[in-house]
C-alpha positions in Angstrom: 100.7 62.5 115.7 103.8 64.7 115.9 102.7 68.3 116.6 106.1 69.7 115.4 105.5 68.2 111.9 104.0 70.7 109.4 101.5 69.0 107.2 101.4 69.7 103.4 98.3 71.6 102.4 95.7 69.5 100.6 94.9 70.0 96.8 92.0 72.5 97.4 94.0 74.6 99.8 96.9 74.6 97.4 94.6 75.7 94.6 93.2 78.5 96.8 96.8 79.6 97.7 97.6 79.5 94.0 94.7 81.8 93.1 95.6 84.3 95.9 99.1 84.5 94.7 97.9 84.9 91.0 95.6 87.7 92.3 98.5 89.5 94.1 100.6 89.1 91.1 98.1 90.5 88.6 97.6 93.5 91.0 101.4 93.8 91.2 101.7 94.2 87.5 100.2 97.7 88.0 97.4 99.4 86.5 93.8 99.7 87.7 91.9 96.3 88.1 88.1 95.9 88.8 86.8 92.8 90.6 85.1 91.8 87.3 88.2 92.0 85.3 90.1 90.1 87.8 87.5 87.4 88.0 87.7 87.0 84.2 91.5 86.7 84.2 91.7 84.3 87.2 88.6 82.3 85.8 86.8 82.6 89.0 83.5 84.3 90.0 83.4 88.0 91.0 82.1 86.8 94.3 85.2 84.7 94.9 87.5 87.5 94.0 85.6 89.8 96.4 86.0 87.1 99.2 89.7 86.8 98.4 90.1 90.6 98.3 88.4 90.9 101.7 90.7 88.4 103.1 93.8 89.9 101.6 92.6 93.3 103.0 92.0 92.0 106.5 95.5 90.6 106.3 96.9 94.1 105.1 97.8 93.1 101.4 95.1 95.1 99.6 93.0 98.1 100.2 89.9 99.3 98.2 90.0 102.4 96.2 86.8 104.3 96.8 85.1 105.3 93.7 82.1 107.6 93.2 83.9 110.6 94.7 81.3 113.0 93.1 83.9 115.3 91.9 85.0 116.3 88.5 86.8 113.3 86.6 89.3 115.5 84.8 92.8 114.7 85.6 91.9 111.7 88.0 93.9 108.6 87.6 90.9 106.4 88.1 88.8 108.0 85.3 89.0 105.3 82.8 87.8 102.5 85.4 85.6 104.6 87.6 81.8 104.3 87.2 80.8 107.9 87.1 83.6 108.7 84.4 82.9 105.7 82.2 79.0 105.5 82.6 79.4 101.8 83.7 77.8 100.4 86.8 79.8 100.9 90.0 82.7 98.5 90.3 84.9 97.4 93.2 88.5 98.7 93.0 91.4 97.3 94.7 95.1 98.0 94.9 98.1 96.6 96.7 99.4 98.1 99.9 103.1 98.3 100.7 102.9 94.8 102.4 101.2 93.4 99.3 103.9 94.9 97.0 106.6 93.4 99.3 104.9 90.0 99.2 104.5 90.2 95.5 108.3 90.8 95.1 109.2 87.8 97.3 107.0 85.5 95.2 108.9 86.4 91.9 
């Protein structure tokens, strides 16, 4: 086998890369996105979105937005999505880093 030859990714890997690209694209559209919402939009489980987000965070494309700050929600940009402000169960919140925004622009 020629070690200099780059092999084309298999269909499963292509699907994973496609979903990762779509996740970055959705986050790049702006706004606040929860893991549950992203899972619905990507038609995958919340667990898979969490795993993908952890991978993208390790690679520097995403970072979590900490919720549950315990302060007043008045004037907070996360108030509509944040668990304490909305009365919903806590949700994982994610956002693109500068590296993620740059990668998203390259894929357009």
